Structure formats: structure tokens, C-alpha cells
N, C-alpha and C positions, 0 to 999 in steps of 0.2 A: 504848511501845505502837504497835502496827500500826495505820496509817492505811487506812480503809477508801474505796475508790474508789466514790462515789455510784452507785447502780444507775442513774440518770437519764442520767449521763454515758456509761455503758458503751451504753445503748441508743441516745443520739444519735450517739455514733461509729460503730455499726453502720448505722444509718438514715441518716446523713448523712456518708458518708467524704469524706477531703479531697479537695479539688478537684485533678485532675491538673495537672501543670506545663504551662502555655501552649508551644505548638510555638514553636521558635525563627524568628525573622525572617531570611530570607536577602537579602542585598543584592549585586545583581550589578551591577558598575560596568564598564559597556560602553564601548568605545574608539568604535565605531560601530553603527549600527542598522540592519539591514534592515527597511523598511517594507513588507511584501508585498501591502497594499491599493494604496499608491501606486506600489510597485515602484520604490522610491529608497532609497538609503542616506544616513542622517542622521548628525549628529554625536554626541558622548559623551552618555549617559544612565545613569541609576541606575534599576534594574529590582528592585523589591520583591517577594518570593516569600513567600506564606503559605498553609498548608494545600493545598500542590498548585497554586495559582493565583496570577497575576500580581495584586497586590492594588494595584500603584501603579506608575508608570515616567514618567519625565521627566527633561529636562537640569537638573542642580542640586538633585535632590531630596534633600531631609534624609534621612539615615540614621538610623534609631531607634536609641537606646542598647541595648546587647546584641545587636544583629544580627550574624550571621555574615557576613562580608563576602568576596565572590569577585572578586578583580580580573581581569577580562577588559578592561582599557582598552588592551591592546595588539592586541586582535581585533575583528573585525567579529561582532556577535550577531545570529543570525537564528532564527525559529521553526524547530523540529526539521524536518527533511524529511519528505515523505509520498511512499510508494509505492503506486502505485494497481494493480498487477498483478504478483502474485508467487505463486510455489508454493513454498512453504516446505518441503512433505515430498516433493517430487520433484526428481529430478536424472537429466537425459538421459545416457545414457551415451555418447552420441557417435558411435556406429556404425551406428545404424538408427533407425526413425521411432518412433512412437508403441507399437507393438506391444512390442518389447523393453523400451521405458521401463516400461510398465505391468506386463507380466510379471515384469521384474526386480523390481519394487517389491512386488508382490503376492506372488509366489513364492519369491522368495530374500530378500527385506528383512522383509516383514510391518510391521504396524502398530507394534509397540513400537520396533523397530529405525528406522523411519521417523521416528517422532514424536522419538526421541532426535537423530538429524541434523537434524530440523527446528528443534529446540530450539538446536542449535548456530548454525544458519543465522540465525534470529531474533537471536540475540546479536549475531551479526557485521553486521545491518543497525543495532542500536541503536549499537553501537561505531562504525560509519560516519556516524551522524548522522540516520538515519531514526528517528524517535520513533512514526511509525504506519505500518502496513502493512495494505494492502487483499488479503487472501489469496483466490485465486480456483479452491479446488479441488484436483482430483488429488491427494487427501490421504487415501485411504482413507475407511472408514466413519466421517466426523466428526472423525478425529484432529486435524483443524485447530480444531475447537471445542475439543477436550482441550487442545491447546497453549496457545490463547487463555485458557482457564481457570486452567492453571498459571501463565503470566506474570501473570495479573491478581491470583493469590492471593500471588504472590511466590516461588513454588517455582522458578522460573527466569528468568533475566534476558532482556528482549526489548521490543521495540515494543509500542504498542498495535495488537490486531489485530480486524480487520473481515474477518469470515469468511464464505464462501457455502457451505460443503458440498458434496456432489457436483453437479456440473453437470447440469442437465436437457438431455438429447441424444437425439436420433434414434437408430434402431437402429445398434448397433456403437459408438456414440461416435465418438472419433477412431482407432479402433485397426482398422486393416485386416487381413484375412486371418485372422480368429479361425475356427477349424475349427467345423463345426456340433457342438452339444453343449457347447462352451466358451465361449459367451457371458457366462456368469455370472462369469468371470474378472474382468471390468471394471466389476462391481455396486459396487465400494466407490469408484470414481473416476468413474463416470458413473451417473446415474440415468437409465435408459432410460424414455422417454416414450412411450406408446401410447394415443394418444387424449386428448381436451378433458378428461373427468373424471378420467383417469389425471394428466392435467398438474395438474390442482387438489390432487390427494392428494399428488403429490410435493411440491408447495410445502409444503402443511401439514406433510409428515414433516420437511423442511427447517427449517421454524418451529419446531415440537416439539424439534428436537435442537440448537437454538441457533444457527442460521445468522443473520447480519445483514443479509444481502443475498442475491439469487437470481442465478445466472448460467445463462443458456441458450445454447445452441448454435443458431443460426440457419442455419449450415451446418456441417459437421463434417469439413472437410478433414482427411486424404486421402481419407476416403469420401466419397460422393456421396450418402448419406442427408441429409434435411432434416426438421426440424420442420415440421409443417403450419403455417398461419396460425391457424386455429382453437385449436391447442394453444398458441401462442405467445401468442395475446390472453387464453386462460385463465388461463396462468401470470401474465400481466401483471396481470390482474383480481383474481386471488387475492392475489398479493404486495402489490399496493397497499392491498389490504383490510387487510393485517398493517402498513401503513406502511413497506415493505421495498421497496428501489429494485431495478429489475432490469437486468441489465447483458448485452448479446448479445455472444458470439464470432460475428464475422461479417467474413469477409475478402473478398468479392465485392460488387460494387454491387447485385446482385439481394438478396442475403443481408441486407445492410445496408438496403435498401429495405423488405423485408418485415418487417425487425425494427422499422423505423419505423413502420408501418403497425400493427403488434401494440402499439405504445405503450411500447417500451423506454426506460429513462432514459438508458443509455449504450451506446456500441459499442467494442468492444475489437477493436485492429488496424486495421481499416478499410483494407486495403492498396490496394483499388482502390475509388475515389470518383468518381463523376461530380459535375459543377457542379449539375445538378439536386438530386442526393441530399445534397450539403452544404448547399444554402438549405433542404431540409425540415429537416436536423438543426438548422441556426441557428434556423429559425422555432418549432420544437418546444423549443428548449433542451437538445436532445440532446448530451451530452458525447462527445468523441473521446479514447481512450486509445491514441496511437500506440505500439506496441511495437517501436521500432526500434531497431537495433545500429550503433554507430559503427565506422569504419572499421579502428581498431586490434583491436577485439573480434571483428570480422567476419573479420579475418585469422587470429586465432588459431582460430576455429571452422573456416575452411576447411582448416587445416593438421591440425586435429583429425580432420576427416571426410575426409583425403586428396584433397580437390578440388583439381585442376592449374589454379587461378586466379592471375593476377597482383594486385599492388595496383590497377593501372589497372581490371582487370576487375571486382575488387570493387568500387570507386568507381562504375564504370559501374552496375553492378547497382543501386546505391542510388538512381539518379536520379529513376527514376519515383517512389519513396516520398518523396524531398525533396520533388518538386513537388507531389505531393498534400497536403504538411503544409502547403507554402506557399499553397496554393488553400483550406485548411481555414481558417488563420489569417486570410487576406484576406476571406474570407466571413463572419467573425464567429464561427466554432463554437470553443466553449471548450474548449481542449488540456489533458488532465490527464495529467500525467506517470507513465508505468507501463513497466517493463522487460522483463516476461515472462522474466526471466532464471533460466534452470534448466539451463543446460547448464555444467558443470564447466571452465572454461577458465584457472584458476588464481589469479586474485584471489579474494577472499572473496565470499561471495553479495552482501552489502551492498556493497562496494567496487565489484564487478562491475555492479550494479544502477544506479549512476551514471553508467554510460556511455550511457545512453538520453539523457542530458541533452545529452552532447556529439554525440551522432547529430542532436539538434534544432539544435545550433548549426551541424553542417555542412548542414544543409538550409537555413540561412539564418535562424532565428529569433535574436532578439536576447537578451542574457542577461536582461533585465528580464522577457521573456516566460517563459523557460525557468524562471527562479528561481520565478515566481508559478505555473506549471503544476505544480511540485513543492511548493508551499506551499499558498496560498490557493484555487487552483482545485481541488486535491486534497480539501481540507478542504469544499469547496461539493458536489464529486461525493459525497463520504460524507454530506452535510448535517449538518455538526458545526461550528457557527458558533466554539467554543471553541478550534479547532485551526488551524494553517496562520498563525496571527497572533501578533504581540507586542502586547499590548492588555491594558487593566485588564479583570480578571474572566476571561481567556482561560486555558486550561491552561498550567502553567508547563513547557511541551515546549519547550526552549531549546538552541541549539546555539552554538559560536563556531568561527569559521574563520579561519585565518591568512591575511590578505589582502583584499581588496575584491573579492566576487565579481562586482559589476556591471563592475567594470573587468577582471576576469580569472576566467573560470568555473572554472578550475582551482584556485582557492580553496577550493571545496567539496571537493576531495579532501584538504585539510589540517584537518581536523576535530580540534580540540584540547581540547573541552570539549562534554559531552553532559549535558543534565538532561531527564528524564520526570516529569512530574506532581510536579515539585519536588524529586525526588530525582536526586543526581548519580550518573550512571551511567557516566561518563568523565571524570575529574578532570584538571587542567591538568597537565602534565609538569613535574615539579620541577627 
């Protein structure tokens, strides 16, 4: 005789399905740990990771039964590096300025190819140990937002992206010598602003399409055009209404001073900075993102551009930038590490981006300051408490390097393990 399954049991199974299996706990055994808040390297610790975050950490911490153990006892464990100034969907061809860069991207590549190449560059950042990247436009019509979404949904591997969409710029953006009638060529890479009310509309456009922050061009070198103070103030007011930070491309002291008056949150590049302007930045809590290039990479760029400069001349050209960086540090301005690396100079984009940290070392910054600039300072720039640190409750964005980076900055070039959000993106070599 067949046994009938009670109707009530069937209904209960449908209404109350079995509980999903608990996510496994990961236990990372770290040989040394870089504390980005204190700027020091401590001894061995166990780091427990659950649901994408650090649930506990400490020396001698008990490892739960059933946890998956990852042995990093031979390495220094750090928060994932953060890049503050990237252009994932742009590459400079190396033989002319922005006219050829933008026209090549728009006319010869197009958004689909740019996006595919951007995805490859994003992956190179992740494999190099960058778990977060702040991307500042030159990416077509919100292709940076599309790349961010693809990474977030797991379609392509890459770091966490914080994207600006098109930068808000004065007439012509940064592209010189466009013939009349062809200004529309740059519409995807620059949102040209014409008046304070249009500036507000431009912010709303970027907000609507998914920007995480707003980038403006206080000056637009090599062009002479400038945003007006009224336009910049309108942008800042509108962006802050939406709780978005505003950062300004500003290369001259005058452009920086005007951006500060408008109320921006950060300055990109800042190549020429007076002591008076630095003191204003410090008082207002405005970050500086110095996009400098170390000598080794600068020499490669010089060769690619066929410039007849010796190594000594390259070093000499860097001295004013080194001096302004030391003055910024001594004034108490918070330095956030950003490379602006978009030249194809041989190394992968992610590896090349690290050279900005060596540029800071050449300028005289200590390794503690440099590592903090690439971790905790950049997290504060992004206003993201759970990034740039190894601490209970923080995102499990964790890397391991071979060596002690406080003793030898070059250790950051020997990344052997990468985890983003509790998922291993680069496993230890077997």
C-alpha cells in the first residue's frame, strides 16, 4: 500500500524552504599586519572573514571549526591599495596631446571597444593589489558607470570603482584646435558648462546616470578656457545637495585658489602651489592628489615622445614638483595617492600606477606616509570608513606582499595574494 505524504507537510515545505547553508568562515594567518591608521607593521595575527567583511582579528585568535585557512604567515598583510586618480577607458597614444587621444577614442575605438579595454585595465589593477579605484572620466558617455556595474554584478573582475562620469569643463575641455563645427566630438569625454544654471543641470545629469562624485576643470590646460567662479560654486552647491564630493583638475596656483573659493573637496595635480594656497587647503580640509611620475617611468615616457632629455635632465625637471609635495606635507595637507596613469609605457596599468608611490619617495616622503596615502587617506577622500583599513567590520579587501613595505617600499610590487570583499581574486602561488 502506498504511503501518502500529508498535505500539511507539502505546504510547509513550500512555505518554509530549508535554510541555506551558512557561508564558510575564512581565516587568514598573517605573518605581519600593516596598520594603516597608526602607520606601523605589527606581528602575527589571525583575520577572520565572514560575508565579505572582517568579523574579528587579533594575535592568537582562535580559528573556528570548519573555517577555511589561508596561510599568509610568510608575508605582510595590508588593506587593499586604493588608486585616487585613474582613467580606465583612456590611453594616450604617446605622440600628441589630448586632441589625438580623444579623437582616437571616439572615432577609431568607440565606447564598446573602450569598455572592453577598460575591463582589462581594471583587472590589471586588481591583480596588482588595488581593490578600489577612483576613476575620473574621459570614458565616453558614462561607460565608466557601465564598467562599474559590470564589476559589481560579477560579469568582469575588477576593483571597486568610484566614478565621476564626464568632467564638467569650460569651452573646448582639454582638447585644443578643434575646428568650428566639430565641438560635439568631445561631448562624451567632457560635459561643457555654459552658465551657472547649466552647471547645476550638468550635476543632475551625472547624478541621474550614476556618478559617485563630480569632477570639474578649474582650468583646462592646454586650453586657456576656465570655468567661472559662479559656475564652480553652483556645481559644488548642487553636488553637495546630493552628498557627492567635488574634485577639481587644477594645475596652477590661481586655478587652485579659485576652486578652493568655490568650495571643492579635493585638488587633482596641483603642480604649482603657493604656501598661502597650501595653508588654505589645510584649513579647509581639502585633499591634494599629486599625480607625479617617478624617474624610471618618466624616462620611458621621454623615449616614447622622442624627447632628447638625459636622466639628469629628467631628474632636474622633477625637482619643483618634489619641493611642492614636501611643502604640502609640512603644511599638514592630506595627500591622497593618485597616478593619472594613462600612457602605455610597458607595464600593465595597475603595475604602472604604483610608480606614483615611488615618485613620492623620490620627493622625500617616508614609506609610512606613502602607504597611508594609498590606503587610509584615499578611503577618507572617498568618505568610505570600511576601506583602507584592516579592522573589525571593515570590507575584507586584503592583500599580502612579500617583504615589509615599511622597510622596503618595493615590497608593494611583490603582491602574492589579493582578496576583494571576502573573495580571493589572486591566490598564493603553489
